[in-house]
N, C-alpha and C positions, 0 to 999 in steps of 0.2 A: 419547638424544634419545625423545620420545614416538612410538608409532605414530599413525596416524590415528585408529583406534578410542580409542587411550588419549586422544588430545586432545579428543575429542568426550565421553568420560567425565568428563575434568576440566571441561570448559565447562559441560556440563549438570548436572554435581555442584554447581556454584555456586547452582543453583536454590533451595537451601536458605537462602541468604542473601536470598531474596526480591526485591522490588522496591524500592529505596531511592532516590527522586529527590533530586538534589543534585550539585554538580561537584567537592566536594573529593576523592573517592576516584581520579576520573578525572584529574585535574589532577595530582595526585601520580604516577599509575601511568604517564601521559604523560612528566611530567619524568623519571622513571626509566628511561624508554625512549628519550628524547632529543627529545621532542616531534616525532615525526615529523609531525604535523597542520600543523606550521607551513611558511608558503610555499606551499602548495595552494591552486590556483585552484577555489573551491567554490561549488556551488550547493546553497543548503541550504533542504530543503523540509519542511514541517511541515502539519499539518491534521487533519481527522478521517478523510475520504473522499477517495479519488482521489490520495492521495500516490503510491502504487505506479505507477498508470497515468502521472501527470504525470512522475515521475522517468523511466521508461522512454522517454517520447516525447522529454524533453531528451536522455537518452542517445542515441538513436536519431538525433537529428538532429546532434548534435557529431560522432558516428562518421560520419554521412554527408559532413560538411564535412572530414573527414579527419585529427580529433584522436583522439589516445588518451585513452579516457574510462573513469575508474573509475565504477562504480555500487554504492552500499552500500543495501541495503533490508533490512526485517525484516516479518514472520517469513518463513521460507522455505516453498516449497511441498512440493518433494519431497526434496530433499537440502540439507543444511546449507550446503554450499558456494554454493548460489545467493546467499547474502547478501553475498558479495563477488564482483565481476565486473570484468573488464577488457576492454573491446571485445567484450562479450556471453559472455566465455568465465569460467566459474567458477573460483575460485582451486582449484588442485590439491590432492589429498589430501595430497602431500609439503610443499607450502609451508604449508598449514594446520597440519600437524602441527609443522613446524620453528618457525613463528611463535608457536605456541600454547605451545611449550616455553620459548621465549623471554621470553613475557609472564608464564607460570606461575611462573618463578623470581623475577620481581619481585613477584608476589603474594605468593609465600612471605616475601620480604623484607619487604614491608609489614605484613605480619601479626606476623612476630617483631618487629618495632620499633614496633609499635604506630602505624602509619601509615595504618591503616585495612583493611577487607577488601572488595575490589571484588565486584560482583555479576557475574552471567553477563554482562548486555547492556555493562556497562563493559568487561569484558575482550574481549567480541567487537568493540566498537568500536576498542578499542586495538590487537585483531589485524589489524582492517580498515585503519587508519591506518599502520600497519606495512607492510602489503601495497602499497597505493597509493603510498607513499613509495619501496619497493623497485621499484615498476613504472614510476615516473616518468611518472605519467599528466599530460597536458595540463590534465584538469578532470577534479574528482570530484563527482558527483551524489550528495549526500548525504542520505538520507531520516531524519528524526527518528522515534526509536522510541516516544516517548509524550510528549504535552504540548509541551515545548519549552524553556522557562525552565530547568528543572532537568534536562533530558534530557543523557545522556552524550555526545551527539553536539553539544552547544551549547559547544563549546570551541574553535570556529573563527570567524573573522571572513570570512564569505562575499563573493564579489562581487554576489551577489544573494539576497534571502530571499524565499521563495515559500510563500504560504498557501493551501492547498486549502480546499473548503468544510468549514465548522466544524460540528458537531452534537453532541448528548449522548453520549458513550463515557467510558469509565475514570472516572466520577463519583467513585468512591472516592479517587482520586488527584488529580483536576484541578478538583473542583468540581461543585456541583450545576446551576449554569445556564449558558446558552450564554454570558453575558458573563464568568463566572468561567473557563469552558475558554478563551475567545478570549485573556484575558491571559495563560494559560499558554503558548498557541500563539504568542502575539507576543512571548515571551520570546526569540525566536531573532532579532528585529529588533535589528540594531546601529546605532549613529549613523551617519549619512550614507549607509549602505548602501541601493540602491533595492529596493522591495518590489513584488512582484507578487501581487494576490489573485485568486483565483476568485470567483464570485457567493458572497456570504455574506448570511445573516439579517442584519435591521437592526441587531439588537444586538451582533453580531460585527462588523460592517463599523464600527460606532462606535468599537468598542475599537482596531481596525487603525488607523484614521483619527487617533484621538487619539495612539496610539503614535507613528505616523509623526510627526506634528506635533512632538510633544515630542522627538523625536530627529533631527528635520530630515532624515527620510528621503523621497526621490521616491516616490511611491505611484501605481501603475497598476493600475486595477481591471478585470477581466473582467466585462462584462455581456452578458446573452443577448439583446439586440436591438441592431438597427442605430443606432448614435450619430451625430447629425449634425454636432455641435459640441462636443466634450468631449476636450481634449487629453490628459487623463489616464485614457481609457476603452479597452479592446479589445473590440470586438464581433463578432458573426458572424451569418450567415444560412444556416441549414440548406437543403440544397438535395435531397439524395437519401441513403435509408439502407436498409439490409437486412441480412441475416445475412452477407454478405460484407464488410461494411464501409459507411461513410458519405462523404459528399462535403458540403463547405460552403464559403461564402466568408469571409475573415476580414480585417477591417478594424483595424490597429493605428496608434498615433500615426505611426508611421514608413512603413508601407507597405499595400498591399492585397494579398490573396492570394486570387485567385478559383479555385474548382473544387479546393480542398485535399480530399486523401483520407486518411481514417485507417483503418487495418487492424484496427479494434476496433469494436465494436457497444455500443449503449446511447447514448440522447441526452445523458447525463451527459459522455460523452467529447469533445463539442462544447468544453464548459467546459475540460476538462482540457487538450485540444489547444490552446486559444486561450492558457490560462495558461503551457504550456510555450513557444510561440511567442514570447511576450512576453518570458518571462525569456531565451531564447536572443538575442532582439534587443539585451538590455541587456549581452550579452556580445561584440558586434561590435567594440567597443574594443579587445577582446582578443587579436583575430585575425580572419581573413576567415571569414564564415558567409554563404553565398550563400542566394539565394532556392531554388536549386536541391536544395541540402542540406535546407532545411525541407521541401519538398516530398517528397523523396525520403525522409526519416527518419520524416516521419509515415506515410507509406503502408506502410514496410516494419516499423513498430514492433509488437510482440508483447508480451503481459503475461498469461502463462497463468493460468488459475484465476479469471479474472473475466468473466463472460459468455461463456465459452470454449464453442464447439460442437465436441466432439471424436469424436464419432460421426454416423451416419445409419443410419436402418432398424434399430433406432428412432433419432430424433434424441436425443443425450446432450448436455446442458449442463451446465456445472459453474460454480459462482460462489460465491465467499467473501464473501456477504452475512453480516456477522457482527455488525451493529448496525442500529438501525431504519433510518437513512438508506440504508443498503446494500439492506436488503430492499425498500425502497420504488423504488429503482432497479430491482432485480431484476424486482419487480412491473410497473413500466412496461414494461420490455423484453419481457416475456413478453405482455403485452397487446396490443403494438404488432406484435411480429414472429411471434408463434406462437400467435395466438389461437384458431385452430380446432381445434389439436390435442389429444387426450385426453393428461392429464398425469399422470405418477407423481411425486410430490416426495418425495425421500429428505432428510431434513433432521437436521442433529446441532449442538448449540449448547452452548457453555460456560456453566457454572452462574452467573457472573457478569454474564451478559449479560439484556437485558430480553425474556427468551425469550417470555413471553405476549404482548407486543405484538407480536413478530416473527411470531409465529403467526396472530396475527388478521389480519395484512396477507397471509400467503401460502397459508392453509389454503382460502380460497374460491377460489382459481385451480385447484385440483388436484381431481382425480377419486379419486386413491388417494394415502394418505400413510404414508410408512413412517419411523418415528422410529429414529435409532441415535445411537450416542455417539461423539463425536470422541476421537482418541487423544491424551488429554491429562489431567494430574492434576485440571485445574479441569471437566472435562467434566460435564454434565448426563446423568444415566443416561438411556437410551432409555425406561425404565418411567416416569420422572417425567415426561421430555418427552410420552410418549403419553397420559398421565393429564392433563395440562395442555390437550392437543390436543382430548381427548374433552370437557372441561369447555366447550371453545369450540365444537365441533361440534354438540354435543347430539344432536338429531333428523337432523342432517344425513345423507345418502344416502353421503357419502364414506366409502370404507372405510379403516381405520385397522389400521395393524401396528406392531409394536415389535421391532427387533432390535439387542441390545446390541453384536453385533460388525459392524463396517463390511462385511467379506468377506460375511457373511449378508445384510445389507440390500441389497448389490449383486446378489447371487444372485436374491433373491427379486424386485427389481425388474426384472431382465430376464425372468424367469420370468411376470411379469404383464404384459409389454409386447408389443404387436403391432408390426410394422414400421412404420406409420403413426402410432404414438403417440410420446409424448416423455418422456424421464426427466430430471427436473431434481434434481441434486445441490448442496443449498445449505446454507449456514452457516459454521461455524467453518473456516479455512484449515487447521487441523489435519486436518479429516475430508477436505476438498476434496484435499489434497495426497495422502492415502492412496488416495482413490478415483482419482485421475488416474494414480498409480504402478499400480494394480491393472488399469486398463482400457488403459493404453498397453503393458504387459507382454504383454497378451493377443494 
């Protein structure tokens, strides 16, 4: 049998096959494995931003209701095992190695018989389904990897389909417009299966509505203002917010929830929480889920690496703002919660992102900028990122540095920061995870 490290080497070695959207390989692989995904109670979550937070909230509420819950997300932040969790616990090294070995044998069989060559994400998804079947989870919260229609997770018929806010990202795979991308995300919608959507741009909402009408799916929409007489909407009113979390009143077609608390920060989390609660309400026919579970689950939810304050004196915040929409969310949070602090921004971005526009949003908020490179083959070098930053800053008084190694960028940031200052680590999750590991081990 493979060791844990051999299992990871095999999985990551599949990178050379790249990203191939389509369901042929995953369908064949899962059939060879006995179709472990069949008969699972799945909540399927697609979207551009907020997928992970929304999944974490649904998971937390269902666990608070007493259910055994599987959670499948990507990418991981610090350790690969985070991608498959049951009741908040990562898959063990031994289980991951054992199940990877099982899947590897089927991959070899497929190659030898010209049945296809599964990609890394397809193999990881297959391992996840095997694990959740073995664990006999009551519910599986399943996050889409990319897009939806041709994503390897789109092999299930869920109890509810969830679509979080859609924006431009992965255009080389999903299309160049919001409408194109929305069509791909809507690929997870199945005939007759209820759909919940977070707030959307008009173009995206039009596609979602068209798809739901065509497939005769009940659609519930989250809007960010109180609705007086709309039976298909979920709305909320913010009440309080700070770095410790936020409070809001929520109004769904079925109930009212005054003074709900979320243990996460950022106003976008109101949208995610409202979406999560609505999705959970649609599961009540599958078992008992009380209001108390909803209150408790939202209050306890944690989602590391997203607007996460991990240190004080100086304040250290890490955020995986890896696209324009994510950067705008980070910008809004910094302006709302940390307006008066001197800020040192440490940023690392992947080369295939719209890094120039991301820098334009974030640079004016900083007093010092340190460019670095994520730990990923697709990373933009610190030198190139700093060149772009310099072209934007021009005659600005903002200090600019470049450190290719993340460890060096972290050391420099701390050397420049006073206790009352703030260090913001932002950009690719591959960088954020590295930073989080470095700082939590110190």
